KETI-328272 format. One line per field, with one value per residue (C-alpha): x, y, z; residue number from 1; residue in one letter. Coordinates in nm, 2 decimals, decimal comma. Layout:
residues N
X = (X  ...) .
Y = (Y  ...) .
Z = (Z  ...) .
nr = (NUM  ...) .
rest = (A  ...) .
This chain:
residues 69
X = (0,47  0,69  0,86  0,67  0,35  0,48  0,65  0,38  0,24  -0,08  0,11  0,36  0,08  -0,08  0,26  0,29  -0,05  0,04  0,35  0,16  -0,12  0,10  0,26  -0,08  -0,18  0,13  0,05  -0,31  -0,28  0,06  0,05  0,19  0,51  0,85  0,91  0,64  0,74  0,72  0,48  0,12  -0,13  -0,34  -0,03  0,00  -0,37  -0,29  0,01  -0,21  -0,47  -0,21  -0,08  -0,44  -0,48  -0,16  -0,28  -0,61  -0,43  -0,28  -0,63  -0,69  -0,36  -0,44  -0,78  -0,60  -0,36  -0,64  -0,86  -0,61  -0,32) .
Y = (0,98  0,67  0,51  0,19  0,38  0,54  0,23  -0,04  -0,28  -0,08  0,24  0,05  -0,10  0,25  0,39  0,11  0,19  0,56  0,46  0,23  0,49  0,72  0,42  0,29  0,64  0,65  0,32  0,42  0,78  0,82  0,53  0,72  0,81  0,73  0,52  0,28  0,27  -0,08  -0,20  -0,27  -0,05  -0,34  -0,47  -0,14  -0,17  -0,52  -0,39  -0,11  -0,36  -0,58  -0,28  -0,21  -0,56  -0,53  -0,20  -0,37  -0,66  -0,42  -0,34  -0,71  -0,75  -0,45  -0,60  -0,93  -0,75  -0,55  -0,85  -1,11  -0,92) .
Z = (2,45  2,49  2,19  2,25  2,19  1,87  1,72  1,73  1,48  1,39  1,33  1,12  0,91  0,87  0,76  0,50  0,37  0,34  0,14  -0,09  -0,18  -0,39  -0,57  -0,66  -0,78  -1,00  -1,17  -1,23  -1,34  -1,50  -1,75  -2,04  -1,86  -2,00  -1,69  -1,80  -2,17  -2,31  -2,04  -2,16  -1,98  -1,86  -1,67  -1,50  -1,39  -1,26  -1,06  -0,92  -0,82  -0,65  -0,46  -0,35  -0,23  -0,03  0,12  0,20  0,37  0,61  0,74  0,79  0,98  1,19  1,27  1,37  1,59  1,76  1,81  1,93  2,08) .
nr = (1  2  3  4  5  6  7  8  9  10  11  12  13  14  15  16  17  18  19  20  21  22  23  24  25  26  27  28  29  30  31  32  33  34  35  36  37  38  39  40  41  42  43  44  45  46  47  48  49  50  51  52  53  54  55  56  57  58  59  60  61  62  63  64  65  66  67  68  69) .
rest = (M  K  N  S  Q  I  Y  N  I  P  N  L  L  A  F  I  R  L  L  L  A  P  V  M  F  L  F  L  V  N  Q  D  A  V  L  F  E  G  I  H  K  S  W  L  N  Y  I  A  A  F  I  F  V  L  A  S  A  T  D  F  F  R  W  L  H  R  T  Y  F) .
């Protein structure tokens, strides 16, 4: 397999989505951690929702790339 087939935009977007999933999970599940001390739980939910929107946007950009390029 050539490097141009491995390093392309759809694969990069999928990799970003894979990286964002555990971060979103951390914000949703581990809200009582010392790391988040002093941050209200509702803000952690908002941050997790924002990360979800970013991950969903990668699907949209992947569709744009597949459709128009």
